[in-house]
C-alpha positions in Angstrom: 80.8 -2.9 -27.0 80.6 -3.8 -23.3 82.5 -0.6 -22.3 79.9 1.5 -24.2 77.0 -0.2 -22.5 78.5 0.5 -19.0 79.0 4.2 -19.7 75.5 4.6 -21.2 74.0 3.0 -18.1 75.9 5.5 -15.9 74.4 8.4 -17.8 70.8 7.0 -17.6 71.1 6.5 -13.8 72.2 10.1 -13.3 69.5 11.5 -15.5 66.6 10.0 -13.5 67.9 11.2 -10.1 65.9 14.3 -9.1 67.5 17.4 -7.6 66.2 20.9 -6.9 68.6 23.8 -7.8 66.9 26.2 -5.4 67.5 24.2 -2.2 69.4 25.8 0.6 72.3 23.4 0.8 75.3 25.0 2.4 78.5 23.1 3.2 76.7 19.8 2.8 73.8 20.7 5.2 70.3 21.1 3.7 68.5 23.9 5.6 64.8 24.5 5.5 63.7 26.7 2.6 60.3 28.0 3.7 57.5 27.8 6.2 54.4 25.8 5.0 52.1 26.4 8.0 52.0 27.9 11.4 49.4 28.5 14.1 48.2 31.9 15.2 50.5 32.4 18.2 53.8 31.6 16.5 56.1 34.6 17.2 59.7 35.6 17.9 60.8 36.1 21.5 59.8 39.8 21.8 56.3 39.0 20.6 56.2 39.9 16.9 53.9 37.5 15.2 55.2 35.4 12.3 53.9 36.2 8.8 55.0 35.6 5.2 57.8 38.2 5.5 59.3 36.7 8.7 59.7 33.1 7.5 63.5 33.7 7.5 63.4 33.3 11.3 63.6 29.5 10.9 64.9 29.1 7.3 68.5 28.9 6.3 71.5 28.5 8.7 71.2 29.2 12.4 71.6 33.0 13.1 70.2 33.7 16.6 73.6 33.6 18.3 75.8 36.2 16.7 78.6 36.0 19.2 78.7 32.2 19.3 78.5 31.8 23.1 75.4 29.6 23.0 73.2 32.2 24.7 70.5 33.7 22.5 69.6 36.9 24.4 72.8 38.9 24.2 72.5 42.5 23.0 74.4 41.5 19.8 72.1 38.6 19.0 69.3 38.9 16.5 65.8 37.7 17.5 65.5 35.5 14.5 63.6 32.7 16.1 60.0 31.6 16.0 58.0 29.6 18.5 55.5 30.0 21.4 55.4 31.7 24.7 54.4 30.1 28.0 50.7 30.3 27.5 49.6 29.5 24.0 48.3 25.9 23.7 48.0 23.8 20.5 50.7 25.6 18.6 52.6 24.1 15.7 55.0 25.0 12.9 55.8 23.3 9.6 58.9 23.9 7.5 59.5 22.7 4.0 62.7 21.5 2.2 63.0 22.0 -1.5 65.4 19.1 -1.6 64.3 16.1 0.4 66.1 14.9 3.5 67.3 11.3 3.2 67.7 8.5 5.7 71.4 7.6 6.2 73.1 5.7 9.0 73.1 8.0 12.0 71.3 11.3 12.5 69.2 12.8 9.6 67.7 15.9 11.1 68.9 18.6 13.4 66.8 21.3 15.1 68.4 24.3 16.6 66.3 25.8 19.4 65.9 26.8 23.0 63.1 26.5 25.5 62.0 26.8 29.1 62.7 24.1 31.7 59.2 22.6 31.4 58.8 22.9 27.6 58.0 19.9 25.4 57.0 19.3 21.7 56.6 16.4 19.4 58.6 16.2 16.1 56.9 14.9 12.9 58.1 14.3 9.4 56.4 13.8 6.0 57.1 13.3 2.3 53.9 14.9 1.1 52.5 17.2 3.9 49.6 14.8 4.3 50.8 11.8 6.1 53.1 12.5 9.1 55.0 10.1 11.3 56.5 11.1 14.7 60.3 10.7 14.9 60.8 12.0 18.4 60.2 14.7 20.9 61.8 17.9 22.3 62.1 18.5 26.0 62.9 21.4 28.2 66.2 23.2 28.6 67.9 26.1 30.2 66.0 29.3 29.2 67.7 31.3 26.5 70.5 28.8 25.9 70.5 27.3 22.4 71.0 23.7 21.7 70.9 21.2 18.9 68.5 18.2 18.9 69.1 15.4 16.5 66.8 12.8 15.0 67.2 9.6 13.0 64.7 8.6 10.3 65.6 4.9 10.5 62.5 2.8 10.7 60.3 5.8 10.0 60.6 7.3 6.6 63.0 8.6 4.0 62.8 11.5 1.4 61.4 13.9 4.0 60.2 17.3 2.6 58.3 18.5 5.6 59.1 18.8 9.3 56.5 19.7 11.9 57.0 20.7 15.6 53.9 20.5 17.7 53.5 21.9 21.2 52.8 19.5 24.1 53.3 21.3 27.4 51.5 24.6 28.2 51.9 27.0 31.1 54.8 28.5 33.0 58.3 27.6 31.8 57.1 25.9 28.6 58.0 28.5 26.0 60.0 27.1 23.0 61.7 28.9 20.1 63.3 27.6 16.9 66.3 29.0 15.1 66.9 26.5 12.2 66.1 23.1 10.8 68.8 21.2 8.9 69.5 17.8 7.6 71.2 15.4 5.2 70.2 16.2 1.6 70.0 14.0 -1.5 73.5 14.1 -3.1 74.1 16.8 -5.8 74.0 15.6 -9.4 77.7 16.3 -9.8 78.5 14.0 -6.9 76.4 11.2 -8.2 77.8 11.6 -11.7 81.4 11.3 -10.4 80.6 8.4 -8.2 78.9 6.4 -11.0 81.6 7.2 -13.5 84.2 5.9 -11.1 82.2 2.7 -10.5 81.7 2.3 -14.3 85.4 2.7 -15.0 86.3 0.3 -12.3 84.0 -2.3 -13.8 85.5 -1.7 -17.3 89.0 -2.1 -15.9 88.0 -5.4 -14.2 86.4 -6.7 -17.4 89.5 -5.9 -19.4 91.8 -7.9 -17.1 92.9 -11.3 -18.6 
């Protein structure tokens, strides 16, 4: 009887754990699925304005550095970035994750981007696209060279579905462009099932011992 109760409990725990099947989770990294909002001057580097057909610039895996040398302006590289030029104040961009990012020990969010030496932006996260909390900021860099900035949700929030970058500096050398947003996702149902079954079997085995 006790064995049956343990296994039933395992199934119930799995069934109430939510998971989206449409999320862009690749090799354990949860990449942004779509763009929820953007201001009027969000564009790629050559100046093409973002619209509903160009959200792929900042969704999915990083793809602005085809040759992998860390420099985003080579002839072989695609201009699949979105951001702001030097003179475009009050710009912001919000990306959405179908599967929420979770707070684990260490870094929870990575932003792949490049910017001018005087660039700066604040980074905000939200569970509901209504209440946002700031988890950090982005500073300037070497123009054209991609980098990865990491953020920890500890002490702020968990189950993040929205990430917003908001421009701070404006003027010469403050352009900033984003390639991808990725983070730690809620574990897949299969992983949870396996983990809970193993725990359940361990408990059963311990209970059977004389």
